[in-house]
C-alpha positions as a Python dict, from the first residue, in 0.01 Angstrom:
ca = {
    (1, 'M'): (0, 0, 0),
    (2, 'K'): (135, 344, 84),
    (3, 'R'): (483, 329, 230),
    (4, 'F'): (422, 476, 569),
    (5, 'E'): (64, 314, 615),
    (6, 'N'): (24, 301, 1008),
    (7, 'K'): (348, 459, 1079),
    (8, 'V'): (403, 737, 1322),
    (9, 'A'): (661, 1025, 1198),
    (10, 'F'): (797, 1294, 1406),
    (11, 'I'): (955, 1597, 1222),
    (12, 'T'): (1144, 1893, 1417),
    (13, 'G'): (1120, 2229, 1218),
    (14, 'G'): (803, 2105, 1063),
    (15, 'N'): (615, 2440, 1020),
    (16, 'S'): (801, 2536, 709),
    (17, 'G'): (1032, 2490, 426),
    (18, 'I'): (1189, 2090, 407),
    (19, 'G'): (1033, 2000, 727),
    (20, 'K'): (681, 2128, 602),
    (21, 'A'): (704, 1922, 277),
    (22, 'V'): (826, 1602, 470),
    (23, 'A'): (536, 1631, 658),
    (24, 'V'): (280, 1666, 339),
    (25, 'L'): (452, 1391, 161),
    (26, 'M'): (469, 1162, 442),
    (27, 'A'): (102, 1216, 520),
    (28, 'R'): (5, 1168, 143),
    (29, 'E'): (190, 809, 193),
    (30, 'G'): (1, 720, 500),
    (31, 'A'): (199, 805, 820),
    (32, 'K'): (26, 972, 1121),
    (33, 'I'): (230, 1294, 1161),
    (34, 'V'): (382, 1483, 1479),
    (35, 'I'): (529, 1824, 1412),
    (36, 'A'): (756, 1960, 1663),
    (37, 'D'): (837, 2333, 1629),
    (38, 'L'): (857, 2657, 1830),
    (39, 'K'): (512, 2791, 1784),
    (40, 'E'): (203, 2598, 1615),
    (41, 'N'): (123, 2680, 1266),
    (42, 'K'): (-242, 2622, 1187),
    (43, 'D'): (-225, 2659, 805),
    (44, 'T'): (57, 2401, 809),
    (45, 'L'): (-134, 2172, 999),
    (46, 'N'): (-448, 2202, 792),
    (47, 'E'): (-239, 2140, 480),
    (48, 'V'): (-126, 1801, 631),
    (49, 'A'): (-450, 1709, 758),
    (50, 'K'): (-580, 1753, 395),
    (51, 'E'): (-407, 1436, 290),
    (52, 'G'): (-635, 1250, 512),
    (53, 'T'): (-419, 1156, 830),
    (54, 'E'): (-401, 1245, 1185),
    (55, 'V'): (-152, 1541, 1256),
    (56, 'R'): (-83, 1665, 1581),
    (57, 'F'): (181, 1952, 1677),
    (58, 'V'): (393, 1958, 2023),
    (59, 'S'): (575, 2276, 2127),
    (60, 'C'): (981, 2187, 2097),
    (61, 'N'): (1276, 2397, 2141),
    (62, 'V'): (1543, 2119, 2026),
    (63, 'S'): (1821, 2312, 2211),
    (64, 'K'): (1648, 2190, 2514),
    (65, 'A'): (1690, 1858, 2627),
    (66, 'E'): (1398, 1833, 2850),
    (67, 'E'): (1175, 1978, 2573),
    (68, 'V'): (1286, 1707, 2322),
    (69, 'Q'): (1239, 1425, 2570),
    (70, 'Q'): (849, 1548, 2626),
    (71, 'A'): (791, 1583, 2268),
    (72, 'I'): (904, 1253, 2225),
    (73, 'Q'): (710, 1115, 2516),
    (74, 'T'): (393, 1308, 2392),
    (75, 'T'): (417, 1134, 2030),
    (76, 'V'): (430, 794, 2213),
    (77, 'D'): (139, 888, 2417),
    (78, 'I'): (-79, 980, 2149),
    (79, 'F'): (20, 734, 1890),
    (80, 'G'): (169, 447, 2098),
    (81, 'R'): (480, 418, 1930),
    (82, 'L'): (751, 617, 1714),
    (83, 'D'): (867, 463, 1364),
    (84, 'V'): (1024, 758, 1172),
    (85, 'A'): (1220, 1066, 1315),
    (86, 'V'): (1318, 1360, 1086),
    (87, 'N'): (1551, 1587, 1264),
    (88, 'N'): (1533, 1891, 1032),
    (89, 'A'): (1513, 2196, 1243),
    (90, 'G'): (1818, 2441, 1217),
    (91, 'V'): (1947, 2793, 1213),
    (92, 'V'): (2231, 2942, 1018),
    (93, 'D'): (2494, 3236, 1108),
    (94, 'S'): (2684, 3490, 927),
    (95, 'G'): (3001, 3672, 1004),
    (96, 'L'): (3373, 3618, 1004),
    (97, 'L'): (3505, 3355, 1263),
    (98, 'H'): (3732, 3572, 1435),
    (99, 'E'): (3434, 3823, 1486),
    (100, 'K'): (3195, 3600, 1607),
    (101, 'S'): (3051, 3616, 1945),
    (102, 'I'): (3079, 3304, 2192),
    (103, 'E'): (2701, 3337, 2249),
    (104, 'E'): (2642, 3318, 1847),
    (105, 'W'): (2858, 3010, 1814),
    (106, 'Q'): (2714, 2819, 2096),
    (107, 'R'): (2352, 2887, 1983),
    (108, 'V'): (2391, 2735, 1633),
    (109, 'L'): (2561, 2453, 1788),
    (110, 'D'): (2297, 2383, 2049),
    (111, 'I'): (2014, 2407, 1802),
    (112, 'N'): (2189, 2224, 1508),
    (113, 'L'): (2410, 1979, 1621),
    (114, 'S'): (2302, 1924, 2019),
    (115, 'G'): (1951, 1935, 1911),
    (116, 'V'): (1993, 1644, 1687),
    (117, 'F'): (2178, 1478, 1977),
    (118, 'Y'): (1909, 1538, 2201),
    (119, 'G'): (1657, 1416, 1953),
    (120, 'M'): (1823, 1087, 1872),
    (121, 'K'): (1890, 1014, 2215),
    (122, 'Y'): (1504, 985, 2319),
    (123, 'Q'): (1395, 848, 1952),
    (124, 'I'): (1643, 566, 1984),
    (125, 'A'): (1555, 468, 2328),
    (126, 'Q'): (1201, 438, 2216),
    (127, 'M'): (1270, 280, 1898),
    (128, 'R'): (1488, 4, 2092),
    (129, 'K'): (1153, -84, 2273),
    (130, 'Q'): (984, -162, 1920),
    (131, 'A'): (1052, -498, 1777),
    (132, 'T'): (1049, -307, 1441),
    (133, 'G'): (1278, -46, 1516),
    (134, 'G'): (1259, 255, 1302),
    (135, 'A'): (1422, 522, 1082),
    (136, 'I'): (1589, 829, 1166),
    (137, 'V'): (1683, 1095, 889),
    (138, 'N'): (1907, 1408, 1010),
    (139, 'V'): (1876, 1679, 769),
    (140, 'G'): (2242, 1795, 725),
    (141, 'S'): (2358, 2039, 443),
    (142, 'I'): (2605, 2066, 160),
    (143, 'M'): (2819, 2227, 430),
    (144, 'S'): (2850, 1885, 599),
    (145, 'Q'): (3114, 1841, 325),
    (146, 'V'): (3240, 2173, 193),
    (147, 'A'): (3282, 2537, 330),
    (148, 'E'): (3239, 2889, 299),
    (149, 'F'): (3309, 3217, 433),
    (150, 'G'): (3126, 3349, 749),
    (151, 'I'): (2946, 3033, 822),
    (152, 'A'): (3167, 2883, 1094),
    (153, 'S'): (2920, 2788, 1328),
    (154, 'Y'): (2684, 2610, 1061),
    (155, 'A'): (2963, 2436, 869),
    (156, 'S'): (3100, 2301, 1201),
    (157, 'S'): (2763, 2179, 1323),
    (158, 'K'): (2653, 2003, 998),
    (159, 'H'): (3012, 1857, 971),
    (160, 'G'): (2940, 1708, 1298),
    (161, 'L'): (2618, 1559, 1238),
    (162, 'V'): (2784, 1335, 964),
    (163, 'G'): (2976, 1204, 1229),
    (164, 'L'): (2719, 1188, 1487),
    (165, 'T'): (2480, 983, 1252),
    (166, 'K'): (2759, 749, 1176),
    (167, 'V'): (2824, 680, 1537),
    (168, 'A'): (2431, 615, 1594),
    (169, 'A'): (2402, 401, 1298),
    (170, 'L'): (2685, 173, 1391),
    (171, 'E'): (2558, 148, 1763),
    (172, 'N'): (2209, 57, 1635),
    (173, 'A'): (2213, -122, 1334),
    (174, 'V'): (2176, -465, 1475),
    (175, 'D'): (1856, -321, 1676),
    (176, 'H'): (1677, -254, 1329),
    (177, 'I'): (1706, 120, 1378),
    (178, 'R'): (1854, 302, 1056),
    (179, 'V'): (2042, 627, 1104),
    (180, 'N'): (2113, 854, 754),
    (181, 'T'): (2193, 1215, 669),
    (182, 'I'): (2062, 1406, 382),
    (183, 'G'): (2284, 1680, 236),
    (184, 'P'): (2077, 1955, 73),
    (185, 'G'): (2220, 2223, -135),
    (186, 'Y'): (2094, 2569, -139),
    (187, 'I'): (1717, 2536, -96),
    (188, 'E'): (1444, 2776, -137),
    (189, 'T'): (1338, 2782, 201),
    (190, 'P'): (1243, 3058, 436),
    (191, 'L'): (1563, 3012, 647),
    (192, 'L'): (1774, 3047, 336),
    (193, 'M'): (1601, 3313, 176),
    (194, 'D'): (1535, 3547, 485),
    (195, 'N'): (1895, 3512, 555),
    (196, 'A'): (2029, 3620, 194),
    (197, 'A'): (2143, 3911, 42),
    (198, 'Q'): (1887, 4034, -269),
    (199, 'D'): (2183, 3999, -509),
    (200, 'S'): (2300, 3653, -372),
    (201, 'R'): (2048, 3441, -545),
    (202, 'A'): (2249, 3417, -869),
    (203, 'Y'): (2544, 3348, -667),
    (204, 'M'): (2390, 3068, -510),
    (205, 'E'): (2231, 2921, -804),
    (206, 'S'): (2565, 2924, -962),
    (207, 'K'): (2735, 2691, -725),
    (208, 'H'): (2496, 2411, -861),
    (209, 'A'): (2580, 2236, -1200),
    (210, 'M'): (2171, 2243, -1271),
    (211, 'K'): (2238, 2652, -1205),
    (212, 'R'): (1917, 2665, -995),
    (213, 'L'): (1809, 2633, -647),
    (214, 'G'): (1662, 2305, -507),
    (215, 'R'): (1284, 2283, -404),
    (216, 'P'): (1166, 2171, -53),
    (217, 'E'): (967, 1876, -218),
    (218, 'E'): (1293, 1776, -416),
    (219, 'I'): (1461, 1739, -47),
    (220, 'A'): (1127, 1577, 87),
    (221, 'K'): (1144, 1305, -165),
    (222, 'A'): (1485, 1191, -93),
    (223, 'I'): (1408, 1206, 295),
    (224, 'L'): (1096, 992, 249),
    (225, 'F'): (1317, 743, 61),
    (226, 'M'): (1561, 694, 340),
    (227, 'A'): (1323, 664, 602),
    (228, 'S'): (1120, 399, 402),
    (229, 'D'): (1178, 25, 349),
    (230, 'D'): (1295, 126, -5),
    (231, 'A'): (1600, 198, 165),
    (232, 'S'): (1615, -89, 395),
    (233, 'F'): (2020, -164, 349),
    (234, 'C'): (2116, 195, 370),
    (235, 'T'): (2229, 319, 745),
    (236, 'G'): (2508, 555, 815),
    (237, 'T'): (2465, 735, 480),
    (238, 'Y'): (2562, 1080, 413),
    (239, 'L'): (2340, 1145, 70),
    (240, 'P'): (2411, 1452, -100),
    (241, 'V'): (2101, 1588, -283),
    (242, 'D'): (2258, 1918, -426),
    (243, 'G'): (2200, 1981, -803),
    (244, 'G'): (2552, 1878, -881),
    (245, 'Y'): (2751, 2110, -619),
    (246, 'L'): (3001, 1864, -521),
    (247, 'I'): (3085, 1793, -883),
    (248, 'Q'): (3201, 2153, -984),
}
């Protein structure tokens, strides 16, 4: 039997990169998929649908609590339940801390940290109504553990995400709701490559013991593990998937 047969999965930032890879692989494992993103991407929806599952799109700006609430409600209205949530939507920033605008600082935290809080608030509320509970996987970063120049907002949001995950895991463990964080290293996604200078790829590769960037599918497989019953005794965990970044 497929690991996610008859389960309903809600994925933010599912149009591309890690989110898209999760949607495709989870659909292949039998899940019904809801992709939450700013705009509909028919190519992504078609690719997921090719896996033989039901897939829907819901428009959602995760920095707006009311939009997140509506997206979760729409998911339940369509499929009747919510078994898996992957809070993946995020943005990066650049610029030294003392030069950063207040608006940019707030924008990144609103999406990367508050957006996950909003997601879990409504995801957990729904999962608590279900006898089977559910699984939530938050997509952090290697910057949940370390830091680099010029990403004060991003690193702060991703560090905060680990604490938020741990509290949510503790509060809901006895209600059969598991909450974990995945910490990707540098991954070849549009989010990263669109914000990287042409000469920075070699630098990013050098930060990993494997001397290469990760692929979205490699992160997606770790997310599927954490969301599945294979990880039934895992909650409150931060799992680095970083090509050996932290061991150097």
